[in-house]
C-alpha positions in Angstrom: 18.4 0.5 -2.4 16.4 -2.7 -3.1 16.8 -4.3 -6.5 13.1 -4.3 -6.9 11.3 -1.4 -8.5 7.8 -0.5 -9.4 9.0 1.7 -12.3 8.6 -0.1 -15.6 11.5 1.8 -17.1 13.7 0.8 -14.2 12.5 -2.8 -14.3 12.8 -3.4 -18.0 15.0 -0.5 -18.8 16.8 -2.3 -21.6 13.8 -2.9 -23.9 11.1 -0.6 -22.5 13.3 2.5 -22.5 14.3 2.1 -26.2 10.9 0.8 -27.4 9.1 3.4 -25.4 11.2 6.3 -26.7 10.6 5.1 -30.3 6.9 5.0 -29.6 7.0 8.4 -28.0 8.7 9.9 -31.1 5.8 8.5 -33.2 3.3 10.8 -31.5 0.3 9.9 -29.5 -2.1 8.9 -32.3 0.5 6.8 -34.2 1.6 5.1 -30.9 -2.0 4.3 -30.1 -2.7 2.9 -33.5 0.3 0.6 -33.3 -0.7 -0.6 -29.8 -4.3 -1.0 -31.0 -3.1 -3.2 -33.9 -1.0 -5.3 -31.5 -3.8 -5.7 -29.0 -6.6 -6.4 -31.5 -5.0 -8.1 -34.5 -1.6 -9.4 -33.5 -2.1 -10.6 -29.9 -5.9 -11.0 -30.1 -6.0 -9.9 -26.5 -8.9 -10.9 -24.3 -9.7 -8.6 -21.3 -11.4 -10.4 -18.4 -12.8 -8.9 -15.3 -12.8 -5.2 -16.2 -15.7 -4.6 -13.8 -13.2 -5.3 -10.9 -11.4 -2.0 -11.5 -13.0 0.8 -9.4 -14.9 3.1 -11.7 -13.4 6.1 -9.9 -10.9 6.8 -7.1 -7.3 5.6 -6.6 -6.0 2.0 -6.5 -2.7 0.2 -6.8 -2.7 -2.1 -9.8 -0.3 -5.0 -9.3 0.7 -7.1 -12.3 3.2 -9.9 -13.0 6.3 -8.9 -14.8 5.9 -10.8 -18.1 8.3 -11.1 -21.1 11.9 -10.1 -21.6 11.2 -6.4 -22.0 8.5 -4.1 -20.9 5.9 -4.4 -23.7 3.4 -5.6 -21.1 3.5 -2.2 -19.4 2.6 -0.4 -22.6 -0.1 -2.8 -23.5 -1.7 -2.6 -20.0 -1.8 1.2 -20.3 -3.6 1.0 -23.6 -6.0 -1.7 -22.5 -7.0 0.2 -19.4 -7.5 3.4 -21.4 -9.6 1.6 -24.1 -11.4 -1.2 -22.2 -11.9 0.4 -18.9 -11.8 4.1 -19.6 -9.2 4.8 -16.9 -5.6 6.0 -17.1 -3.0 3.7 -15.7 0.1 5.7 -14.5 3.4 4.3 -13.4 5.7 5.7 -10.8 8.9 6.9 -12.5 12.5 7.5 -11.4 15.1 5.5 -9.5 13.6 6.9 -6.3 10.3 5.1 -7.0 11.5 1.7 -5.7 8.6 -0.6 -5.2 6.3 2.5 -5.6 7.0 3.5 -2.0 7.9 7.0 -3.1 6.4 10.4 -3.7 5.6 9.9 -7.5 3.3 7.0 -6.7 1.7 8.7 -3.8 1.0 11.8 -5.9 -0.9 9.8 -8.4 -2.9 8.1 -5.7 -3.6 11.4 -4.0 -4.9 12.6 -7.3 -7.3 9.6 -7.3 -5.6 7.8 -10.1 -4.6 4.2 -10.8 -1.0 3.4 -10.3 0.6 0.4 -11.8 3.5 -1.6 -10.2 5.4 -4.8 -10.9 6.5 -6.0 -7.4 8.7 -8.7 -8.8 11.1 -6.1 -10.0 14.0 -7.1 -12.3 13.8 -10.6 -11.0 10.6 -11.1 -13.0 12.2 -10.9 -16.5 15.1 -13.0 -15.2 12.9 -16.0 -14.6 13.9 -18.9 -16.9 11.4 -19.6 -19.7 10.7 -23.0 -18.3 9.5 -21.4 -15.0 7.4 -18.6 -16.7 4.3 -17.4 -14.8 5.7 -18.6 -11.5 5.8 -15.4 -9.5 9.1 -14.4 -7.9 9.1 -12.8 -4.4 7.3 -9.5 -4.1 8.8 -6.3 -2.7 6.3 -5.1 -0.1 6.8 -1.4 -0.9 3.5 -1.3 -2.9 1.6 -2.6 0.1 3.1 0.0 2.4 2.0 2.7 -0.1 -1.5 1.2 -0.3 -1.7 1.2 3.5 -0.4 4.8 3.7 -2.9 6.0 1.1 -5.8 3.7 2.3 -6.5 2.4 -1.2 -7.3 -1.1 -2.5 -4.9 -3.3 -4.5 -6.1 -4.7 -7.8 -4.3 -7.9 -9.1 -3.8 -8.2 -12.8 -2.6 -11.3 -14.5 -0.9 -11.0 -17.9 -0.7 -14.3 -19.9 0.9 -14.4 -23.3 3.7 -11.9 -23.0 6.2 -14.5 -21.9 5.8 -16.3 -25.2 5.5 -13.1 -27.2 8.9 -11.8 -26.0 10.8 -14.8 -24.6 14.3 -14.3 -23.1 17.0 -16.5 -24.5 19.8 -15.3 -22.2 21.6 -12.1 -21.2 24.7 -10.1 -22.2 26.1 -8.7 -18.9 28.9 -6.8 -20.6 26.4 -4.8 -22.7 24.3 -4.2 -19.7 27.3 -2.7 -17.9 28.4 -0.7 -20.9 24.9 0.8 -21.4 24.3 1.2 -17.7 21.2 -0.9 -17.8 19.8 -3.4 -15.2 20.0 -6.2 -17.7 20.4 -6.7 -21.5 18.4 -9.7 -22.6 18.8 -11.7 -25.7 15.3 -11.5 -27.0 13.4 -11.0 -30.3 13.4 -7.4 -31.6 9.7 -7.8 -32.5 7.3 -9.9 -30.5 5.9 -13.3 -31.6 2.1 -13.4 -32.3 1.2 -15.2 -29.0 -2.3 -14.8 -27.8 -2.7 -12.6 -24.7 -5.2 -12.6 -21.9 -5.3 -9.9 -19.3 -7.4 -11.0 -16.2 -8.3 -8.5 -13.5 -9.1 -9.9 -10.1 -11.2 -8.6 -7.3 -9.8 -5.6 -5.4 -8.1 -6.4 -2.1 -8.8 -3.7 0.5 -5.9 -2.3 2.5 -6.2 -3.1 6.2 -7.5 -0.3 8.4 -6.0 0.7 11.7 -2.3 -0.2 12.0 -0.7 2.6 14.0 2.7 1.6 15.1 5.6 0.9 12.7 5.6 -2.8 13.6 1.8 -3.0 13.0 2.2 -1.3 9.6 5.0 -3.6 8.6 3.0 -6.7 9.6 -0.1 -5.4 7.8 1.9 -4.6 4.7 3.5 -8.0 4.7 0.0 -9.6 5.0 -1.3 -7.5 2.1 1.7 -8.3 0.0 1.2 -12.0 0.6 -2.5 -11.9 -0.2 -1.9 -10.0 -3.4 0.8 -12.4 -4.5 -1.4 -15.4 -3.8 -4.4 -13.9 -5.6 -2.2 -13.0 -8.6 -0.7 -16.5 -8.8 -4.2 -18.0 -8.6 -5.3 -15.9 -11.5 -2.3 -16.9 -13.6 -2.8 -20.6 -12.8 -6.5 -20.4 -13.7 -5.9 -18.8 -17.1 -3.0 -21.1 -17.9 -5.2 -24.0 -17.2 -7.8 -22.7 -19.7 -5.3 -22.1 -22.4 -5.4 -24.7 -25.2 -3.0 -23.1 -27.7 -0.3 -20.4 -27.4 -1.5 -18.7 -30.6 -5.3 -19.0 -30.5 
């Protein structure tokens, strides 16, 4: 199995699983209130380009893996629900590698939005000095988009790297806890300002019939998506004057 995964629990299982379980035990309204406070008051999050998300129908939402643990996945779900009025689902389970699996396809067939982080676990492993430089993408999300005939929507998250920076890892604890990684990171995020920028949808190519044609088309879609997402990140980083304002 590839080391990449589109499952936020698999990608950032160390922090996201524990933090997500705690939020889940709080109940929906309490969880939403906490996320709303983080989004509005603590991170002062700006949402740019919400009109680029299809108002209806399925799409694959591709975001950069940002921060030492998966707070970005939770924040994106809340931002999409509040600011766009659409539910963002994630493929779950170890079989959902790079979204090229039944759970992701089921969401797309149901005309939903499906989120994926194609950098996989290599994203949070990026050294802090190289933050926001995208790692190689697993093309599984592109194969799924081709199979379902749906567009890919790039989403750039800026701020989470500084909010939850990684200061190293503890491999022994990762092995003992059966986690992909166990980062040394703050237990509560720093108040860095976040910007979530949604780019224009990238349509899936139409017409590849043979396996080789589908593989070539998926590779091209994957490369276009990665380039579009890096452009969004570079643009927003160039506009940022201060990490906390």
